[in-house]
N, C-alpha and C positions, 0 to 999 in steps of 0.2 A: 140516449143522449146524455143523461145525467152521469152515467158511469164514465163517459168520455171526458166530461168536464171536471170530474172529481180530482184527478192529479193536478190540473191547473189551479183549482181552488186551493189545494193544500200548499202548492208552491207559492201562490200569492200571499197566503196567510203567513208563511214563514218569512217572506220578504218584508211584510208589514211589521212583524215582530222585531226584525232587525232595525227597522227605522224608528220604532218607539223608544223614548228615553229609557235607558237601562236595559234595552232589549238584548244587547250583545251578551249580557251575562246569562241569558237563558239558553245559549248554545254551548254544549260541552266543549271545553278547550282541549286542543291536542296536547297530549302529555306522554312522552316515552320514558319518563322517570328522571331525566337529567338534562333535557334540551329545551326547545321552544315550548313554553307552557301557555302563553296567551297570544292570540293573533290580533288583538285590538287593545290599545291602552286608554281608550276613552277620549283621546284628543282629536278624534275625527280623521286621523291620518292613516288609520289601518296599519300602524307600524308594528313590525315583528321585532321582539327583543328577547334577550337571553335572561332566564330567571331560574337557573338550576346549578348543577355541579359541573365544574370545569376540570378537564383532564390536563395534567402537566407531565411532560417527558423531558428529562434533563440529564446532563452528564457533567460531573465535576471536572473532567479532564478532556478538553477538545482534541488533544493529541497524546499519543502513547508511543513509547519507543521500547524495543526489546531486541534480543539477539536471536539469530537463526538457531533453530532446534529447541528453543526454550518454549515455555508457556507464557501467555500474556492474557490479561483481562481488560476488555474494553468496557468501561463503566456506562451503565444506563439504568436510570431509575424513573418510576412514574408514581404519581400520587394525585389525589383529587382535592379540590377546594370547593366547599368544605369537605372534610373527611366523611367517608361513607360508613354507615353503621353496619351494612352488609356487603361483603366483598363481591365484586362483579367478575364475571367470566370474560377475560380479555384474550385477544389474539396478539402475538408478538412476532414480528418478522425482522430478521437481520438480513441486510443486503450489502453488496460490496461493489465499489467502483475502483478498478485497478489504478495504481499510481500513474501509469502512462496514459490514462484517459482523463486525468484531472487537469484542467486548464483554466478554471475559473471557479468562483464560489458556487455553492449548490444552486442548481437551476433545474427546471423541468426537463430540459434536454439531457442533462447529466443523469437525472434520476431514471430516465428511460433506458440508459445504458447499463444500469446496475444489474448485477446477477444475484440470485438468491443464495444465501448462506445457510439460513435456518429459519424454520417456521415452527412456532409452538403455541399450543392452546391447552391449558391445564397441565396435566402430566404427560401429554402426548407431544412429540416433536419429531421433526424430520430435517436432516441436513442434506446438502446437495454438492455435487461436483467434487472438486478436490478437497472440500472441507468435510466430506462425509466421514464420520467416525473421529474427527479431530476437534469438534466443537460441542459445547454444552452451555446451558444457562447457569449462572452461579447461584441465584436464588438464596442469598444469604439472609435476606430479610424480606418482609412484604414489599412488593413493588420493585424488587431488585431483578432486573432482566439483563444484567451484564453478561457479555459474551466471553467465554473462555476458549481460547484457541491453543491447542497443543501442537507440538512438533512444528513450530513456525518454519515456513519455507520462504525462499528468497522472493517468490512472486506473490506473497501474501500482502505486500505493502499496498496502501491505498486508503480510500475513504469508506468507512462502514456506517451504515444507517440503521438505527434502532427505531422501529416503527411500532407503536402500540395502537391497537384498534379496538374500540369499545362502542358497538352500535354505530351511531352517526359520528362519533368522535374518532379522529385519526390524527395523532400527533407524532412527531419524530424528532430525532437529534442525530448529529453525525459525529464520528470520532475518527481522526486520522491515525493510521498505524505506520510507524517508521521502523526500519531495521537499522541497528547500529552495525556499521561495517566499513568497508574501504572501497574507494573508486580507483581504478587503475587504467591507464591507456593501454591498448593492445592492438598490434598490427600483425599482418600475415607473415608467415615464414618467407613468402615470396617478395616481401617488401612493403613499403608504405602505400596506402590508399588502394588496397586490393579487395576490400569487402563491400558488397552491396548490403542493403539493409538486412536481408534474410541471412546472408553469410555472417554478418556481424553478430546477429542474434545467436546463431549456431556456434560461432567461435567462442563467445562468452560462456555458453552452456558447456562446451567441451572443457573449459577450464574451471568448472564448478562455480560459475558465476552467472550473472544475468546482465543484460544491457542496463546501464544506469538510467535512472530517471533524471529529469531536469533538477529536481530538488536535491537529489543525491550529488549531482555534479556541482551544484551551487554550494552545498555544504562543504564539499571537498575543496572548492576554490577558496571559501572563507578560511579553511584550515591550511591554505598555502599551496594547493596544487597549481602548478604552472606548466602548461604543455602547449607547444606551438604547432600541433598537428590536429586537424579537425577530425572528429569522430562521431559516429552515429549514437543517438540516444534512443530510449525505448519509445518515445512519442513520434519517432520518424524525423526528428530535426537533426541537424548537424551543427555541432558547436565545439568550442575549445576554451579552456580557462587560462587567463593571463593575469598574473600578479605583478609582473615586471614588464611594462610596455616597452616594445622595441621594434625596430624595423623588421619587416617580414612577418610580424605577428599582429597586424592591425595598425602599426605605426606608433611612434613615440608620443604623438599628440592625443592618442585615444586613452581614456582612463582605464585602469584595471577593471577586469570583469570577465563575463562570459561573452566571447565573440560568437555570433550566431549567423549561420547561413540560412536559417529558417527551415521550413519543410522542404525536403528534397525528394526527387523521384527515387523510388526504392531501388532502382537498378544502377544508380550512380554509385561510384566507389570512393570510400573513405576508410579511415581506421575505425576503431570502436572504443567506447568508454564502458568498461565493465564494472559491476558492483559485486563484491563478495562479502558474505557475512561470516559469522563464527563457524568453525568446523567442529564436528563431533569428536574427531580423533586428534592425533598428534602429528605434527610435521617435525621432522628431525633430520639432521645431517648425519648420514651413515658413516660410521668409522670403518674405514677399509684400508688395508695395508698398501694399496696402490691406486693410482688414478685410473679412471675408467672411460672407455668410449661409451656412446649412447646405448648401444645394445647391451654392453656389460653392465651399465648402470641400471637398466630395467631389470635385468636378471638378479643383480645384487640385492635390490629391494625385495624382490619376490623370495629370494633365499632367506631374507631376514623376516619373513612373514608379513611383509608390507607390500605396498605398491608405490611406484614412483609418483611423487607429489605433482599436483597441477598448479598452474600459476595462481589461480584464485585462492587456493589453499595456502600457498606460501605468503601471499599478501595478507590474508586474514590472520595467519599465525604471527606475522610481523606486527601488524597494527593492533590486533586485539589480545595477543598472548605474549607480546614482547620478545619474539624470537630474534636473536642477535647472533649472527655468525659471519665471520670475515673469511668465508671459504666459498668459492664459486662452485655451483653444483648443477647437474642436469635436472631438467624438469620434463614432464610428460609430453610437452609440445615440441621438444627438441631445442628449447632455449636454455641458456645458462644464466643463472642469477644468484644473488645472495642478499640476505636481509640485514640491515644495520639499524639498530635503535639508538645506539650511542656512537656518534661519529668520532672517528679517531684516525690517526695517521695510517697510511697504507690501506685504507678501507674506503676509498672513494671520496666524494664531495664532503663538505663540512656539515651538511644537514642529514638527518636520518632519512632512510628510504630503502627501497629494494633496488639494488644495483643490477644492471643488465649487461651481458656480453652479447646480446642478440642471439642469432641462430648460427653458431659455428658449425663447420663440417662434422658429421656424426662420428668420424674416426678420431677426432681430437680427444684428449684425456682431461677429465675434470673429476670432481667429487660428484655426489648425488644427494638430493633431498628426497626422503621417503615419507610416506603417509600411512599411518596405522590407526 
């Protein structure tokens, strides 16, 4: 019987020790080296409080911009307060929320949609998906976990999260990545409002571009883009930019801005707003002794060691490289256009832009823009 009562007697004694004045100090406090060290502060409330080292994760630049094909560094640093005498072994995870998924400030729901970019611990690391082989940590100084992305792609835009994990500590910071480029409206060769969402996405890809995000279209509107035809964006909304309010474009009483139809069923048909970044090669107008039909234009570029340029490439060359040519030329989609950076007589409107002749019959004769 005594052996059965012994565990109860021990428990009662421990309980009495806790009730005695100063008794709380006789029980070893929980200590993981940097977090909760005392579970009672002597005020009778049993309060848990922090009494150790705190982890901080920061970025000096909340947003970074770069050009397609280049390398970019997304800054992320961590440190402890107070500083540690002995370095800790930490785990770092970079994740990514694509630009077309960002609709609000960082939230748990948004975090759940993030995809992994890289995970690193010590000298070991692993990259994932389309980032595999293109990313690394800079590590230029202690605590530097900045992400370097090489060969930037059009779809790399979005919000990146740098998360540092040390035991019970888990802190993070986000950095938005934007690509410098140009937004252009695009419609089918069959006419206006012929693309459903999936076809719009493919049409932009075919022209070496991607569906524009809301932020990209908004920036284009701020820079003067005015277009009175609604088009798909990457987030599945349909919108169009107006700088000069007028009838048929929302009305004269509506302020300038982006006109939005909101989220639309993906099978409904509209135009598209595409985004193109810098091109690796060169877009040029081919010097040829005679005008060419479409088939001859394709062959002429091939004979010159090039390929016929795509619409996105021409827009990027105009906007980012200053291509200026007052000669209409064929492009890969069967359209005829020419880029003007310095407006002048006999070269279209008074403002810079890419002039379009639409989609003339393929037998008509024009010049050609090639890409090498």
